[in-house]
C-alpha positions in Angstrom: -35.0 69.3 -13.5 -35.7 67.6 -16.8 -32.0 67.3 -17.6 -31.3 65.8 -14.2 -34.0 63.1 -14.6 -32.8 62.2 -18.1 -29.2 61.9 -16.8 -30.3 59.6 -14.0 -32.3 57.5 -16.5 -29.2 57.2 -18.7 -27.1 56.1 -15.8 -29.7 53.4 -14.9 -30.1 52.3 -18.5 -26.3 52.0 -18.9 -26.1 49.9 -15.7 -28.9 47.6 -16.9 -27.0 47.1 -20.2 -23.9 46.3 -18.4 -25.7 43.7 -16.2 -27.3 42.2 -19.3 -23.8 41.9 -20.9 -22.5 40.3 -17.8 -25.3 37.8 -17.8 -24.6 36.9 -21.4 -21.0 36.4 -20.6 -21.7 34.4 -17.5 -23.8 31.9 -19.5 -20.5 30.5 -20.7 -18.7 28.7 -17.9 -15.3 29.9 -16.8 -13.5 26.7 -17.5 -14.5 26.7 -21.2 -12.1 29.7 -21.6 -9.2 27.9 -20.0 -6.4 26.1 -21.9 -4.7 24.6 -18.9 -5.5 24.0 -15.3 -3.3 26.0 -13.0 -2.5 24.6 -9.6 -1.4 26.5 -6.5 2.0 25.8 -5.0 0.3 24.2 -2.0 -1.5 21.7 -4.2 1.6 21.1 -6.3 3.6 20.0 -3.3 0.7 18.0 -2.0 0.4 16.1 -5.3 3.8 14.5 -4.8 2.8 12.7 -1.7 2.1 9.0 -1.8 -1.6 9.3 -1.1 -2.1 11.1 -4.4 -0.1 8.7 -6.6 -2.3 6.5 -8.8 -1.5 2.8 -9.5 -0.3 1.5 -12.8 -1.6 -1.9 -14.1 1.3 -3.7 -12.4 0.2 -2.4 -9.1 3.0 0.1 -8.6 2.5 3.7 -7.9 3.5 6.5 -10.3 3.5 10.3 -10.4 0.7 12.0 -12.2 2.9 13.6 -14.8 4.0 10.0 -15.8 0.5 8.9 -16.9 1.4 9.2 -20.6 4.1 6.6 -20.1 1.4 3.9 -19.6 -0.9 2.4 -22.1 -4.2 3.9 -20.9 -7.0 4.9 -23.2 -8.4 8.4 -22.9 -11.3 7.5 -20.6 -9.1 5.7 -18.2 -6.6 8.6 -18.1 -9.5 11.1 -17.4 -10.8 8.8 -14.6 -7.4 8.5 -13.0 -6.7 12.3 -13.2 -10.3 13.1 -12.0 -10.1 10.8 -9.0 -6.6 12.0 -8.0 -7.8 15.6 -8.0 -11.0 14.8 -6.1 -8.7 13.4 -3.4 -6.4 16.4 -3.6 -9.2 18.9 -3.2 -11.0 16.8 -0.6 -14.5 17.4 0.7 -14.3 21.1 0.1 -14.9 20.3 -3.7 -18.4 19.3 -2.9 -19.1 22.1 -0.4 -21.4 25.0 -1.2 -18.9 27.7 -0.7 -16.8 29.9 -3.0 -13.8 27.5 -2.5 -16.0 24.5 -3.2 -17.4 26.1 -6.4 -13.8 26.9 -7.5 -12.7 23.3 -7.0 -15.8 22.0 -8.7 -15.1 24.2 -11.7 -11.5 22.8 -11.8 -12.9 19.3 -11.7 -15.3 20.0 -14.5 -12.5 21.4 -16.6 -10.5 18.2 -16.0 -13.3 16.0 -16.9 -14.5 17.8 -20.0 -11.2 19.2 -21.5 -9.4 16.0 -20.3 -11.5 13.9 -22.6 -10.9 16.2 -25.5 -7.1 16.6 -24.9 -6.5 12.8 -24.4 -8.5 11.8 -27.4 -6.4 14.3 -29.5 -3.3 12.6 -28.1 -2.1 15.6 -26.1 0.0 15.0 -22.9 -1.0 15.7 -19.4 1.4 18.6 -19.1 -0.7 20.3 -21.8 -3.8 19.8 -19.7 -2.3 20.7 -16.3 0.2 23.4 -15.6 2.2 21.8 -12.8 3.6 24.6 -10.6 7.3 24.9 -9.9 6.7 23.6 -6.4 5.6 20.3 -7.9 8.9 19.9 -9.8 11.0 21.0 -6.8 9.2 18.6 -4.4 9.7 15.8 -7.0 13.4 16.6 -7.3 13.8 16.7 -3.5 12.0 13.4 -3.1 14.3 11.7 -5.7 17.4 13.2 -4.0 16.2 11.9 -0.6 15.6 8.4 -2.0 19.0 8.4 -3.6 20.7 9.6 -0.4 18.8 7.1 1.7 19.9 4.3 -0.7 23.5 5.3 -0.6 23.4 5.5 3.2 22.0 2.0 3.3 24.6 0.6 1.0 27.5 2.3 2.8 26.2 1.3 6.2 25.9 -2.3 5.1 29.5 -2.2 3.8 30.7 -0.7 7.1 28.8 -3.3 9.1 30.4 -6.1 7.1 33.9 -4.6 7.7 33.3 -4.1 11.4 31.9 -7.6 11.8 35.1 -9.1 10.2 37.3 -7.0 12.5 35.3 -8.0 15.5 35.5 -11.7 14.5 39.3 -11.4 14.2 39.6 -9.7 17.5 37.5 -12.3 19.2 39.5 -15.1 17.6 42.7 -13.6 19.0 41.3 -13.0 22.4 39.5 -16.3 22.8 41.1 -18.7 25.2 42.4 -21.9 23.8 40.0 -24.8 24.1 40.6 -27.4 26.8 41.6 -30.7 25.4 39.1 -33.4 26.0 40.0 -37.0 26.4 38.2 -37.8 23.2 40.3 -35.3 21.3 43.5 -36.9 22.5 42.3 -40.3 21.5 41.4 -39.2 18.1 44.8 -37.6 17.7 46.6 -40.8 18.7 44.5 -42.8 16.3 45.2 -40.5 13.5 49.0 -40.9 14.1 48.8 -44.6 13.8 
């Protein structure tokens, strides 16, 4: 019996040591170990939408990966990125649920590591790992805009051509004007 008790005590002591190690490891936040923020494919596609595009100083919208092209300081970049992701994650980022805590951790990472990365002059692609769905959605959007523009220009040309053809047809089909008395008088006066 003595051996059984000592074995049981060892198992309990080992579990307690494991829990203590886990507590020590959990003192350090998860986001401190991260190098880049990973986004889901869903959030990547959603980030392309117009509602999640920040404004540049001229008042035009731009995509988040283009933030380095503008002359923002580190704090302004962090503010823009943080606000964009708060909108992206929505109200669930402030909820007291597992999903809410996950989003809050991601926002904390963006705020803290973003300051550090932008002060060091690193680009946003080093801070955020944009998923393939983001780049695919961006490419699809650009292709759709180019296609729409080409359709507009070709339809405008076609419209001009059809308008000219219609004008010519109408001119041929139009009945000749009746001569008015004033027209005949002006013709006689011009002959004299």
